[in-house]
C-alpha positions, 0 to 999 in steps of 0.5 A, a space after each residue: 500500500 502506498 502512503 499519502 506521502 509516497 503518492 505525493 512524491 510520485 505525483 510531484 516527480 511525474 509532474 516535474 518530468 512533464 513540466 520540464 519536457 513541455 517547457 524544454 520542447 517549447 524552448 528547444 523544439 529541434 531537440 524534441 521533434 524527433 520523438 514524434 513518429 513519422 506518420 504523425 508528423 506527416 498528418 499534423 504540421 510540426 509547427 502545431 504538433 510540438 507546441 500542442 503536445 507541450 501544452 498538454 504536458 504542461 497541463 498534465 503537470 499542473 494537474 498532477 501538482 494540483 492533486 485533483 482526480 489523481 487517478 485520472 491524471 495517473 492514467 493519462 500520464 501512463 498512456 502518454 509515457 507508454 505511447 512515447 516508449 512504444 513509438 520510440 522503441 528504436 531508441 530504447 537506450 533513451 526512452 527506457 526511463 519512460 518505462 519506469 515513469 509509466 509504471 510509477 504513473 500506474 502505481 499512482 492510479 492504484 494508490 487512489 480510489 477516486 475515479 
């Protein structure tokens, strides 16, 4: 069983990761655009896709920091991290950390009873 203080640390750790990634991708887009799968870049213009995803990450970070509907935020975090891992499996040496983060997000969902 995860205690409240442990869940808080997991939540804030995940929030930091999403906040950093969102802000860094807005500040240095060329460092981050390569993580999107080619089929997505072919469908959605790069000038829209990366800033939109950055905003999603920042909103998710704020959501996690807020402590509201943590189970739902955990599921969103898990799905995003899982997607990043799956679509970047060719660079697993970089995204292997996302597996641990995704499982941390999953643990967070298991620690909260609300929907």
